[in-house]
ZADO-1210 file (C-alpha; in nm, 4 decimals, padded with zeros to 6 digits):
<atoms>
<atom x="-05.2654" y="02.9443" z="04.2474" code="MET" pos="1"/>
<atom x="-05.0377" y="02.8636" z="03.9767" code="ASN" pos="2"/>
<atom x="-04.6880" y="02.8974" z="04.0984" code="ILE" pos="3"/>
<atom x="-04.5116" y="02.8556" z="03.7804" code="ILE" pos="4"/>
<atom x="-04.6967" y="03.1720" z="03.6368" code="GLU" pos="5"/>
<atom x="-04.5396" y="03.3409" z="03.9453" code="LEU" pos="6"/>
<atom x="-04.2444" y="03.2877" z="03.8656" code="PHE" pos="7"/>
<atom x="-04.1972" y="03.1933" z="03.4863" code="GLU" pos="8"/>
<atom x="-04.0736" y="03.5618" z="03.4124" code="ASP" pos="9"/>
<atom x="-03.7965" y="03.5956" z="03.7037" code="THR" pos="10"/>
<atom x="-03.4843" y="03.6731" z="03.5463" code="PRO" pos="11"/>
<atom x="-03.2848" y="03.4236" z="03.7684" code="ASP" pos="12"/>
<atom x="-03.3485" y="03.1110" z="03.6109" code="VAL" pos="13"/>
<atom x="-03.0901" y="02.8061" z="03.5922" code="VAL" pos="14"/>
<atom x="-03.0876" y="02.5207" z="03.3738" code="ASP" pos="15"/>
<atom x="-02.9886" y="02.1995" z="03.5386" code="VAL" pos="16"/>
<atom x="-02.8809" y="01.8900" z="03.3673" code="PRO" pos="17"/>
<atom x="-02.9873" y="01.5591" z="03.4621" code="VAL" pos="18"/>
<atom x="-02.7957" y="01.3787" z="03.7354" code="GLY" pos="19"/>
<atom x="-02.6695" y="01.7241" z="03.8955" code="GLU" pos="20"/>
<atom x="-02.6663" y="01.8278" z="04.2352" code="ALA" pos="21"/>
<atom x="-02.8440" y="02.1596" z="04.2858" code="ILE" pos="22"/>
<atom x="-02.7246" y="02.1715" z="04.6539" code="PHE" pos="23"/>
<atom x="-02.6230" y="01.9262" z="04.8885" code="GLU" pos="24"/>
<atom x="-02.6917" y="01.8188" z="05.2537" code="ARG" pos="25"/>
<atom x="-02.4585" y="02.0350" z="05.4755" code="GLY" pos="26"/>
<atom x="-02.4373" y="02.3168" z="05.2188" code="ASP" pos="27"/>
<atom x="-02.5216" y="02.6640" z="05.3182" code="PRO" pos="28"/>
<atom x="-02.9045" y="02.7683" z="05.2277" code="GLY" pos="29"/>
<atom x="-02.9820" y="03.1212" z="05.1028" code="ASP" pos="30"/>
<atom x="-03.2491" y="03.0795" z="04.8388" code="ARG" pos="31"/>
<atom x="-03.5318" y="02.8279" z="04.7474" code="MET" pos="32"/>
<atom x="-03.6119" y="02.6850" z="04.3929" code="TYR" pos="33"/>
<atom x="-03.9418" y="02.6451" z="04.1863" code="VAL" pos="34"/>
<atom x="-03.9623" y="02.3587" z="03.9146" code="VAL" pos="35"/>
<atom x="-04.0514" y="02.5313" z="03.5955" code="LEU" pos="36"/>
<atom x="-03.9592" y="02.2285" z="03.3866" code="GLU" pos="37"/>
<atom x="-03.8156" y="01.8752" z="03.4792" code="GLY" pos="38"/>
<atom x="-03.8276" y="01.6636" z="03.8079" code="ILE" pos="39"/>
<atom x="-03.6178" y="01.6937" z="04.1161" code="VAL" pos="40"/>
<atom x="-03.5607" y="01.4453" z="04.3974" code="GLU" pos="41"/>
<atom x="-03.4916" y="01.5288" z="04.7553" code="ILE" pos="42"/>
<atom x="-03.2552" y="01.2803" z="04.8701" code="ARG" pos="43"/>
<atom x="-03.0977" y="01.1933" z="05.2217" code="LEU" pos="44"/>
<atom x="-02.8272" y="00.9779" z="05.1472" code="GLY" pos="45"/>
<atom x="-02.9298" y="00.6913" z="04.9059" code="ASP" pos="46"/>
<atom x="-03.3157" y="00.7454" z="05.0280" code="ARG" pos="47"/>
<atom x="-03.5873" y="00.9401" z="04.7936" code="VAL" pos="48"/>
<atom x="-03.7752" y="01.1714" z="05.0760" code="LEU" pos="49"/>
<atom x="-03.9573" y="01.3317" z="04.8097" code="GLU" pos="50"/>
<atom x="-03.9908" y="01.4100" z="04.4115" code="THR" pos="51"/>
<atom x="-04.0863" y="01.7677" z="04.3265" code="VAL" pos="52"/>
<atom x="-04.2854" y="01.8177" z="03.9802" code="ASP" pos="53"/>
<atom x="-04.3094" y="02.1663" z="03.7682" code="PRO" pos="54"/>
<atom x="-04.4920" y="02.3930" z="03.9794" code="GLY" pos="55"/>
<atom x="-04.3257" y="02.2532" z="04.3069" code="GLY" pos="56"/>
<atom x="-04.0613" y="02.4005" z="04.5283" code="ILE" pos="57"/>
<atom x="-03.7813" y="02.2737" z="04.7227" code="PHE" pos="58"/>
<atom x="-03.5228" y="02.4558" z="04.9208" code="GLY" pos="59"/>
<atom x="-03.7513" y="02.6770" z="05.1165" code="GLU" pos="60"/>
<atom x="-03.6420" y="02.6329" z="05.4456" code="MET" pos="61"/>
<atom x="-03.3374" y="02.8155" z="05.3935" code="ALA" pos="62"/>
<atom x="-03.5492" y="03.1298" z="05.3632" code="LEU" pos="63"/>
<atom x="-03.7079" y="03.0361" z="05.7052" code="VAL" pos="64"/>
<atom x="-03.4541" y="02.8809" z="05.9036" code="ASP" pos="65"/>
<atom x="-03.0750" y="02.9995" z="05.8264" code="PRO" pos="66"/>
<atom x="-02.9463" y="02.6427" z="05.9220" code="ALA" pos="67"/>
<atom x="-02.7422" y="02.4275" z="05.6940" code="ILE" pos="68"/>
<atom x="-02.9275" y="02.2147" z="05.3794" code="ARG" pos="69"/>
<atom x="-03.1073" y="01.9001" z="05.5537" code="SER" pos="70"/>
<atom x="-03.0887" y="01.6866" z="05.2573" code="ALA" pos="71"/>
<atom x="-02.9673" y="01.6819" z="04.8874" code="THR" pos="72"/>
<atom x="-03.1318" y="01.8063" z="04.5734" code="ALA" pos="73"/>
<atom x="-03.0767" y="01.6209" z="04.2241" code="VAL" pos="74"/>
<atom x="-03.2152" y="01.6759" z="03.9173" code="ALA" pos="75"/>
<atom x="-03.4060" y="01.3526" z="03.8285" code="GLN" pos="76"/>
<atom x="-03.4608" y="01.4927" z="03.4364" code="SER" pos="77"/>
<atom x="-03.3198" y="01.8075" z="03.2885" code="ALA" pos="78"/>
<atom x="-03.4669" y="02.1074" z="03.5047" code="CYS" pos="79"/>
<atom x="-03.5435" y="02.4835" z="03.4583" code="ARG" pos="80"/>
<atom x="-03.5372" y="02.6076" z="03.7904" code="LEU" pos="81"/>
<atom x="-03.6412" y="02.9700" z="03.9290" code="ALA" pos="82"/>
<atom x="-03.4422" y="03.0701" z="04.1961" code="ILE" pos="83"/>
<atom x="-03.5985" y="03.2600" z="04.4500" code="VAL" pos="84"/>
<atom x="-03.3812" y="03.4534" z="04.7004" code="ASP" pos="85"/>
<atom x="-03.4780" y="03.6460" z="05.0637" code="GLN" pos="86"/>
<atom x="-03.5675" y="03.9630" z="04.8691" code="GLU" pos="87"/>
<atom x="-03.7898" y="03.7981" z="04.6050" code="LEU" pos="88"/>
<atom x="-03.9133" y="03.5883" z="04.8694" code="PHE" pos="89"/>
<atom x="-04.0404" y="03.8294" z="05.1177" code="LEU" pos="90"/>
<atom x="-04.1574" y="04.0672" z="04.8258" code="HIS" pos="91"/>
<atom x="-04.4134" y="03.7782" z="04.7089" code="MET" pos="92"/>
<atom x="-04.4934" y="03.6940" z="05.1082" code="VAL" pos="93"/>
<atom x="-04.5999" y="04.0664" z="05.1147" code="GLN" pos="94"/>
<atom x="-04.7427" y="04.1113" z="04.7659" code="GLN" pos="95"/>
<atom x="-04.9320" y="03.7831" z="04.7133" code="ALA" pos="96"/>
<atom x="-05.0923" y="03.6830" z="04.9815" code="PRO" pos="97"/>
<atom x="-05.2049" y="03.3428" z="04.8100" code="PRO" pos="98"/>
<atom x="-04.7947" y="03.2831" z="04.7515" code="PHE" pos="99"/>
<atom x="-04.7797" y="03.3299" z="05.1509" code="ALA" pos="100"/>
<atom x="-05.0453" y="03.0803" z="05.2041" code="LEU" pos="101"/>
<atom x="-04.9584" y="02.8119" z="04.9428" code="ALA" pos="102"/>
<atom x="-04.6132" y="02.8059" z="05.1230" code="MET" pos="103"/>
<atom x="-04.7625" y="02.7265" z="05.4600" code="MET" pos="104"/>
<atom x="-04.9513" y="02.4482" z="05.3149" code="ARG" pos="105"/>
<atom x="-04.6562" y="02.3149" z="05.1443" code="ILE" pos="106"/>
<atom x="-04.4642" y="02.3117" z="05.4934" code="LEU" pos="107"/>
<atom x="-04.7285" y="02.1654" z="05.6621" code="ALA" pos="108"/>
<atom x="-04.7970" y="01.9079" z="05.4093" code="SER" pos="109"/>
<atom x="-04.4411" y="01.8136" z="05.4485" code="ARG" pos="110"/>
<atom x="-04.4611" y="01.7970" z="05.8234" code="LEU" pos="111"/>
<atom x="-04.7542" y="01.5827" z="05.8188" code="ARG" pos="112"/>
<atom x="-04.5859" y="01.3330" z="05.5847" code="LYS" pos="113"/>
<atom x="-04.2666" y="01.3434" z="05.8238" code="ALA" pos="114"/>
<atom x="-04.4990" y="01.2880" z="06.0872" code="ASP" pos="115"/>
<atom x="-04.6947" y="00.9731" z="05.9331" code="ARG" pos="116"/>
<atom x="-04.3408" y="00.8182" z="05.8766" code="LYS" pos="117"/>
<atom x="-04.2766" y="00.8629" z="06.2338" code="LEU" pos="118"/>
<atom x="-04.5951" y="00.7130" z="06.3512" code="GLU" pos="119"/>
<atom x="-04.6118" y="00.3534" z="06.5194" code="PRO" pos="120"/>
<atom x="-04.8119" y="00.1277" z="06.2873" code="SER" pos="121"/>
<atom x="-05.1560" y="00.0677" z="06.4214" code="ARG" pos="122"/>
<atom x="-05.2692" y="-00.2910" z="06.4368" code="ARG" pos="123"/>
</atoms>
């Protein structure tokens, strides 16, 4: 499934210049983003946790859990982002089961990466 194709015609799109924060740690969250063009860094302080390329998503935790943002998202290059609010997210989950599965796979992958970082090194 190509995430970009699902969201390229979404009317709610934003262009973000290089270096601009899309959201910051501690902000309330009510939407996620799909990277249509460009690269976004997810940061915790000065540390880059993840780089999100075209076709990737970020900020999805805000639609699953209403807590504040846990990291900062910054445009590493000029970006074009589709904005996905709660209503569109629920519509996509209901109407496009492959989208729901893709979301679960992304969350599982991120959880595994976090687990590996916490795992004591094996000797």
